[in-house]
N, CA, C and O of each residue as an XYZ file, in Angstrom:
564
protein
N      11.909    -18.226    -13.965
C      11.977    -18.922    -12.695
C      13.188    -18.467    -11.884
O      13.059    -18.211    -10.687
N      14.364    -18.361    -12.510
C      15.541    -17.956    -11.750
C      15.385    -16.533    -11.219
O      15.884    -16.231    -10.135
N      14.706    -15.650    -11.954
C      14.488    -14.281    -11.469
C      13.657    -14.313    -10.191
O      13.962    -13.597     -9.237
N      12.617    -15.131    -10.163
C      11.778    -15.260     -8.978
C      12.588    -15.856     -7.835
O      12.488    -15.396     -6.698
N      13.388    -16.873     -8.130
C      14.212    -17.496     -7.106
C      15.181    -16.486     -6.511
O      15.348    -16.430     -5.293
N      15.822    -15.684     -7.364
C      16.752    -14.669     -6.874
C      16.037    -13.682     -5.966
O      16.556    -13.334     -4.905
N      14.871    -13.231     -6.360
C      14.124    -12.272     -5.551
C      13.775    -12.890     -4.197
O      13.914    -12.239     -3.162
N      13.323    -14.143     -4.205
C      12.925    -14.802     -2.967
C      14.132    -15.017     -2.055
O      13.983    -15.040     -0.833
N      15.316    -15.173     -2.627
C      16.510    -15.471     -1.847
C      17.191    -14.217     -1.298
O      18.178    -14.325     -0.571
N      16.683    -13.038     -1.631
C      17.313    -11.809     -1.139
C      17.212    -11.759      0.378
O      16.171    -12.100      0.940
N      18.268    -11.343      1.039
C      18.238    -11.310      2.505
C      17.293    -10.228      3.019
O      17.040     -9.230      2.345
N      16.786    -10.446      4.212
C      15.930     -9.449      4.857
C      16.742     -8.183      5.090
O      17.933     -8.244      5.393
N      16.094     -7.050      4.949
C      16.764     -5.779      5.228
C      15.935     -4.968      6.211
O      14.714     -5.104      6.286
N      16.628     -4.122      6.959
C      16.002     -3.272      7.968
C      16.450     -1.842      7.703
O      17.641     -1.577      7.542
N      15.489     -0.921      7.660
C      15.794      0.488      7.432
C      15.230      1.340      8.554
O      14.200      1.018      9.147
N      15.926      2.435      8.834
C      15.359      3.413      9.759
C      14.237      4.147      9.031
O      14.221      4.202      7.801
N      13.313      4.703      9.783
C      12.233      5.491      9.178
C      12.825      6.681      8.426
O      12.321      7.062      7.370
N      13.895      7.268      8.967
C      14.533      8.425      8.336
C      15.153      8.052      6.994
O      14.977      8.770      6.010
N      15.886      6.921      6.947
C      16.481      6.481      5.685
C      15.389      6.121      4.672
O      15.507      6.435      3.488
N      14.333      5.466      5.141
C      13.247      5.086      4.241
C      12.623      6.325      3.602
O      12.354      6.334      2.401
N      12.392      7.368      4.396
C      11.816      8.604      3.869
C      12.766      9.262      2.861
O      12.344      9.650      1.772
N      14.026      9.384      3.219
C      15.007      9.991      2.322
C      15.103      9.233      1.002
O      15.137      9.842     -0.067
N      15.147      7.915      1.078
C      15.284      7.101     -0.133
C      13.999      7.096     -0.951
O      14.049      7.045     -2.180
N      12.852      7.147     -0.287
C      11.575      7.241     -1.015
C      11.520      8.534     -1.816
O      11.063      8.545     -2.959
N      11.986      9.620     -1.215
C      12.034     10.907     -1.932
C      13.012     10.838     -3.096
O      12.754     11.412     -4.154
N      14.122     10.147     -2.917
C      15.097      9.996     -4.001
C      14.493      9.217     -5.171
O      14.721      9.555     -6.332
N      13.723      8.178     -4.857
C      13.049      7.404     -5.911
C      12.072      8.304     -6.650
O      12.044      8.315     -7.881
N      11.273      9.057     -5.906
C      10.277      9.936     -6.515
C      10.924     11.013     -7.385
O      10.355     11.414     -8.400
N      12.104     11.480     -6.993
C      12.764     12.559     -7.711
C      13.780     12.105     -8.755
O      14.406     12.931     -9.420
N      13.942     10.792     -8.898
C      14.930     10.281     -9.856
C      14.490     10.606    -11.279
O      13.332     10.405    -11.645
N      15.393     11.091    -12.042
C      15.106     11.394    -13.441
C      15.210     10.157    -14.296
O      15.453      9.055    -13.805
N      15.021     10.358    -15.576
C      15.066      9.260    -16.535
C      16.422      8.557    -16.521
O      16.499      7.344    -16.713
N      17.488      9.322    -16.294
C      18.836      8.752    -16.293
C      19.020      7.718    -15.183
O      19.808      6.783    -15.325
N      18.301      7.886    -14.089
C      18.409      6.975    -12.950
C      17.186      6.066    -12.799
O      16.965      5.507    -11.725
N      16.399      5.915    -13.849
C      15.137      5.175    -13.762
C      15.341      3.723    -13.317
O      14.603      3.244    -12.455
N      16.316      3.018    -13.879
C      16.539      1.616    -13.510
C      16.988      1.495    -12.057
O      16.515      0.624    -11.326
N      17.896      2.364    -11.642
C      18.375      2.353    -10.260
C      17.229      2.696     -9.306
O      17.094      2.069     -8.255
N      16.421      3.662     -9.655
C      15.279      4.052     -8.825
C      14.281      2.902     -8.705
O      13.714      2.686     -7.633
N      14.064      2.175     -9.773
C      13.141      1.032     -9.731
C      13.678     -0.062     -8.810
O      12.919     -0.668     -8.053
N      14.988     -0.314     -8.875
C      15.592     -1.313     -7.983
C      15.500     -0.858     -6.533
O      15.181     -1.654     -5.649
N      15.776      0.408     -6.288
C      15.678      0.950     -4.940
C      14.238      0.873     -4.432
O      14.017      0.551     -3.265
N      13.276      1.158     -5.273
C      11.865      1.073     -4.879
C      11.506     -0.355     -4.464
O      10.770     -0.551     -3.497
N      12.021     -1.348     -5.186
C      11.778     -2.755     -4.804
C      12.381     -3.044     -3.424
O      11.769     -3.731     -2.606
N      13.573     -2.521     -3.176
C      14.208     -2.730     -1.877
C      13.395     -2.058     -0.763
O      13.202     -2.642      0.304
N      12.926     -0.847     -1.008
C      12.122     -0.127     -0.012
C      10.831     -0.877      0.295
O      10.386     -0.917      1.442
N      10.235     -1.472     -0.736
C       8.977     -2.202     -0.560
C       9.149     -3.436      0.319
O       8.217     -3.823      1.023
N      10.312     -4.052      0.289
C      10.497     -5.290      1.044
C      11.155     -5.078      2.407
O      11.277     -6.022      3.187
N      11.575     -3.861      2.695
C      12.291     -3.575      3.935
C      11.367     -3.570      5.152
O      10.192     -3.215      5.067
N      11.932     -3.973      6.274
C      11.263     -3.772      7.558
C      11.681     -2.387      8.034
O      12.872     -2.084      8.107
N      10.699     -1.544      8.360
C      10.970     -0.162      8.733
C      10.884     -0.029     10.255
O       9.877     -0.387     10.867
N      11.950      0.487     10.846
C      11.967      0.718     12.288
C      11.237      2.022     12.602
O      11.212      2.927     11.769
N      10.645      2.130     13.787
C       9.961      3.378     14.162
C      10.931      4.560     14.167
O      12.132      4.394     14.377
N      10.393      5.742     13.934
C      11.193      6.980     13.926
C      12.036      7.064     15.196
O      11.544      6.825     16.299
N      13.320      7.409     15.025
C      14.234      7.549     16.149
C      14.912      6.258     16.577
O      15.795      6.281     17.435
N      14.518      5.140     16.000
C      15.136      3.837     16.338
C      16.032      3.393     15.202
O      15.790      3.720     14.040
N      17.072      2.640     15.545
C      17.942      2.059     14.534
C      18.524      0.758     15.056
O      18.470      0.478     16.254
N      19.070     -0.016     14.169
C      19.746     -1.261     14.509
C      21.217     -1.096     14.158
O      21.558     -0.847     13.001
N      22.082     -1.232     15.141
C      23.522     -1.113     14.892
C      24.025     -2.259     14.018
O      25.123     -2.184     13.467
N      23.225     -3.318     13.888
C      23.624     -4.487     13.100
C      23.335     -4.336     11.607
O      23.817     -5.133     10.803
N      22.554     -3.324     11.231
C      22.144     -3.157      9.835
C      22.720     -1.877      9.248
O      22.842     -0.862      9.934
N      23.069     -1.941      7.977
C      23.657     -0.801      7.281
C      22.607      0.281      7.087
O      21.508      0.026      6.595
N      22.970      1.497      7.485
C      22.127      2.658      7.230
C      23.021      3.754      6.672
O      24.243      3.607      6.631
N      22.419      4.837      6.248
C      23.204      5.945      5.726
C      24.126      6.429      6.845
O      23.677      6.739      7.948
N      25.414      6.486      6.541
C      26.424      6.870      7.519
C      27.186      5.694      8.108
O      28.194      5.890      8.786
N      26.717      4.467      7.859
C      27.395      3.287      8.397
C      28.722      3.035      7.685
O      28.874      3.303      6.493
N      29.671      2.513      8.452
C      30.894      1.969      7.873
C      30.614      0.518      7.517
O      29.982     -0.199      8.293
N      31.076      0.079      6.356
C      30.755     -1.257      5.870
C      32.010     -1.908      5.313
O      32.746     -1.299      4.537
N      32.246     -3.148      5.714
C      33.269     -3.963      5.066
C      32.538     -5.095      4.372
O      31.707     -5.776      4.973
N      32.856     -5.292      3.092
C      32.212     -6.357      2.330
C      33.242     -7.040      1.446
O      34.290     -6.481      1.121
N      32.906     -8.270      1.069
C      33.784     -9.087      0.226
C      33.097     -9.345     -1.111
O      31.924     -9.715     -1.156
N      33.832     -9.149     -2.187
C      33.372     -9.572     -3.511
C      33.587    -11.084     -3.534
O      34.725    -11.550     -3.480
N      32.499    -11.851     -3.613
C      32.616    -13.295     -3.485
C      33.355    -13.945     -4.644
O      33.921    -15.024     -4.470
N      33.370    -13.325     -5.823
C      34.078    -13.898     -6.965
C      35.593    -13.746     -6.823
O      36.341    -14.687     -7.088
N      36.038    -12.572     -6.409
C      37.483    -12.302     -6.333
C      38.057    -12.507     -4.933
O      39.265    -12.688     -4.777
N      37.196    -12.479     -3.915
C      37.655    -12.572     -2.540
C      38.165    -11.250     -1.989
O      38.571    -11.183     -0.829
N      38.154    -10.187     -2.808
C      38.652     -8.878     -2.383
C      37.692     -8.247     -1.387
O      36.479     -8.229     -1.599
N      38.260     -7.721     -0.279
C      37.454     -7.000      0.698
C      37.630     -5.505      0.513
O      38.719     -5.027      0.196
N      36.544     -4.775      0.717
C      36.542     -3.319      0.635
C      35.855     -2.770      1.866
O      34.923     -3.379      2.391
N      36.316     -1.618      2.327
C      35.678     -0.917      3.438
C      35.285      0.464      2.957
O      36.106      1.213      2.427
N      34.008      0.793      3.152
C      33.467      2.070      2.685
C      32.560      2.664      3.765
O      32.235      2.006      4.754
N      32.166      3.898      3.560
C      31.102      4.510      4.346
C      29.970      4.808      3.373
O      30.192      5.435      2.338
N      28.765      4.365      3.695
C      27.596      4.596      2.844
C      27.014      5.964      3.195
O      26.670      6.215      4.350
N      26.905      6.844      2.207
C      26.520      8.234      2.466
C      25.412      8.709      1.538
O      25.053      8.037      0.571
N      24.879      9.889      1.858
C      23.931     10.575      0.970
C      24.676     10.967     -0.308
O      25.893     11.147     -0.284
N      23.957     11.099     -1.416
C      24.633     11.418     -2.690
C      25.528     12.660     -2.624
O      26.617     12.666     -3.198
N      25.080     13.701     -1.935
C      25.858     14.940     -1.898
C      27.132     14.816     -1.058
O      27.990     15.698     -1.115
N      27.271     13.736     -0.281
C      28.458     13.521      0.547
C      29.442     12.540     -0.079
O      30.501     12.277      0.491
N      29.102     11.996     -1.248
C      29.922     10.962     -1.876
C      31.296     11.489     -2.277
O      31.431     12.614     -2.757
N      32.305     10.658     -2.070
C      33.680     10.928     -2.473
C      34.361      9.569     -2.588
O      34.880      9.036     -1.608
N      34.352      9.021     -3.794
C      34.863      7.672     -4.019
C      36.302      7.544     -3.537
O      36.658      6.532     -2.933
N      37.135      8.545     -3.792
C      38.541      8.491     -3.375
C      38.689      8.388     -1.860
O      39.671      7.824     -1.375
N      37.732      8.921     -1.108
C      37.760      8.864      0.348
C      36.969      7.665      0.890
O      36.826      7.512      2.103
N      36.457      6.815     -0.015
C      35.696      5.643      0.413
C      34.285      5.959      0.852
O      33.662      5.170      1.563
N      33.774      7.100      0.438
C      32.412      7.523      0.782
C      31.516      7.275     -0.439
O      31.524      8.045     -1.399
N      30.747      6.188     -0.378
C      29.961      5.722     -1.524
C      28.496      6.112     -1.345
O      27.906      5.886     -0.288
N      27.922      6.696     -2.384
C      26.529      7.130     -2.349
C      25.572      5.945     -2.278
O      25.770      4.914     -2.920
N      24.534      6.128     -1.478
C      23.464      5.141     -1.410
C      22.727      5.076     -2.752
O      22.043      4.093     -3.038
N      22.865      6.113     -3.565
C      22.211      6.150     -4.885
C      23.151      5.658     -5.986
O      23.264      6.275     -7.045
N      23.822      4.538     -5.716
C      24.630      3.819     -6.699
C      24.174      2.367     -6.651
O      23.533      1.961     -5.681
N      24.486      1.576     -7.670
C      24.062      0.168     -7.615
C      24.551     -0.565     -6.357
O      23.792     -1.323     -5.752
N      25.796     -0.349     -5.965
C      26.279     -1.049     -4.765
C      25.653     -0.465     -3.503
O      25.426     -1.191     -2.536
N      25.374      0.829     -3.500
C      24.693      1.451     -2.361
C      23.306      0.887     -2.162
O      22.893      0.612     -1.035
N      22.583      0.713     -3.260
C      21.239      0.125     -3.196
C      21.324     -1.315     -2.695
O      20.471     -1.754     -1.924
N      22.352     -2.053     -3.130
C      22.512     -3.435     -2.678
C      22.817     -3.499     -1.182
O      22.327     -4.393     -0.491
N      23.614     -2.566     -0.677
C      24.069     -2.624      0.715
C      23.063     -2.111      1.741
O      23.023     -2.622      2.861
N      22.257     -1.125      1.393
C      21.399     -0.479      2.393
C      20.491     -1.506      3.078
O      19.810     -2.295      2.423
N      20.501     -1.474      4.406
C      19.639     -2.360      5.187
C      20.194     -3.736      5.482
O      19.596     -4.488      6.251
N      21.336     -4.087      4.882
C      21.916     -5.422      5.070
C      22.567     -5.548      6.445
O      22.905     -4.548      7.079
N      22.735     -6.785      6.894
C      23.410     -7.089      8.156
C      24.686     -7.868      7.853
O      24.796     -8.518      6.814
N      25.643     -7.795      8.766
C      26.886     -8.555      8.619
C      26.568    -10.045      8.509
O      25.671    -10.561      9.176
N      27.326    -10.715      7.650
C      27.141    -12.144      7.436
C      26.171    -12.470      6.317
O      26.060    -13.631      5.923
N      25.470    -11.481      5.796
C      24.495    -11.701      4.724
C      25.120    -11.414      3.364
O      26.028    -10.592      3.244
N      24.623    -12.099      2.348
C      25.106    -11.933      0.978
C      23.975    -11.495      0.080
O      22.805    -11.773      0.344
N      24.345    -10.794     -1.005
C      23.341    -10.326     -1.955
C      23.947    -10.285     -3.350
O      25.130     -9.988     -3.517
N      23.130    -10.583     -4.339
C      23.511    -10.424     -5.736
C      23.138     -9.018     -6.162
O      22.085     -8.507     -5.781
N      24.006     -8.387     -6.960
C      23.723     -7.040     -7.446
C      24.298     -6.912     -8.851
O      25.131     -7.713     -9.275
N      23.839     -5.899     -9.554
C      24.270     -5.655    -10.925
C      25.060     -4.357    -10.973
O      24.584     -3.314    -10.525
N      26.273     -4.427    -11.520
C      27.119     -3.244    -11.631
C      26.555     -2.309    -12.694
O      25.646     -2.669    -13.442
N      27.119     -1.087    -12.745
C      26.669     -0.131    -13.770
C      26.906     -0.656    -15.183
O      26.204     -0.274    -16.119
N      27.898     -1.534    -15.331
C      28.193     -2.098    -16.653
C      27.334     -3.322    -16.967
O      27.469     -3.914    -18.038
N      26.446     -3.708    -16.034
C      25.539     -4.825    -16.270
C      26.060     -6.168    -15.790
O      25.406     -7.189    -15.997
N      27.219     -6.188    -15.155
C      27.806     -7.439    -14.668
C      27.139     -7.866    -13.357
O      26.938     -7.049    -12.459
N      26.801     -9.147    -13.260
C      26.222     -9.690    -12.033
C      27.341    -10.025    -11.056
O      28.302    -10.703    -11.421
N      27.223     -9.554     -9.817
C      28.223     -9.810     -8.777
C      27.507    -10.264     -7.519
O      26.307    -10.042     -7.361
N      28.243    -10.893     -6.634
C      27.707    -11.272     -5.322
C      28.664    -10.731     -4.276
O      29.881    -10.883     -4.390
N      28.104    -10.101     -3.263
C      28.938     -9.598     -2.176
C      28.407    -10.116     -0.853
O      27.226    -10.431     -0.712
N      29.304    -10.195      0.102
C      28.957    -10.596      1.461
C      29.427     -9.510      2.408
O      30.592     -9.116      2.385
N      28.514     -9.027      3.241
C      28.853     -8.016      4.241
C      29.582     -8.735      5.372
O      29.063     -9.696      5.940
N      30.793     -8.263      5.699
C      31.567     -8.898      6.769
C      31.569     -8.090      8.057
O      31.816     -8.641      9.129
N      31.298     -6.788      7.969
C      31.246     -5.960      9.185
C      30.423     -4.708      8.925
O      30.430     -4.158      7.824
N      29.715     -4.270      9.955
C      28.937     -3.024      9.914
C      29.336     -2.209     11.136
O      29.307     -2.700     12.265
N      29.709     -0.954     10.891
C      30.028     -0.038     11.995
C      28.974      1.055     12.041
O      28.693      1.706     11.035
N      28.401      1.246     13.207
C      27.363      2.230     13.423
C      27.928      3.637     13.174
O      29.072      3.909     13.537
N      27.145      4.527     12.563
C      27.621      5.897     12.348
C      28.119      6.582     13.616
O      29.079      7.350     13.561
N      27.486      6.319     14.749
C      27.922      6.925     16.016
C      29.340      6.473     16.375
O      30.134      7.262     16.887
N      29.653      5.213     16.107
C      31.000      4.701     16.371
C      32.023      5.364     15.454
O      33.147      5.637     15.876
N      31.645      5.626     14.206
C      32.549      6.268     13.260
C      32.842      7.701     13.701
O      33.971      8.174     13.567
N      31.841      8.381     14.219
C      32.013      9.753     14.675
C      33.005      9.835     15.834
O      33.749     10.808     15.960
N      33.005      8.807     16.673
C      33.905      8.779     17.816
C      35.355      8.552     17.413
O      36.278      9.046     18.061
N      35.545      7.791     16.322
C      36.915      7.465     15.894
C      37.421      8.426     14.843
O      38.596      8.385     14.478
N      36.549      9.294     14.350
C      36.963     10.275     13.355
C      36.902      9.701     12.043
O      37.214     10.372     11.059
């Protein structure tokens, strides 16, 4: 029952058609090592509202967005940029969408919270506090 409740309580997410296609291909190409992550991502893709090609919402996290989120247990805030796997650089705050936290964040809007499972199996809850559009990030460097 709690698993169903958690699924029903997940916030609505919005994806661009481009991100949906890229992530669908990532799910299809995920090897055995990433099977659990790919299955979680596939569930997220299935429930997402997909925007028409060429459209995006500046209010929702997409690949390239700057994101500030709070770990609800510790109160710690982090700011990252969500990127394609080949662009990831944890030290530079560039987190791959193909990580557990990346899967949790994609498509979320500021003010929304989500439960996610870390690579070590720990259940966490995060709240998105700000989303910066990739175009805005490009302007500020």
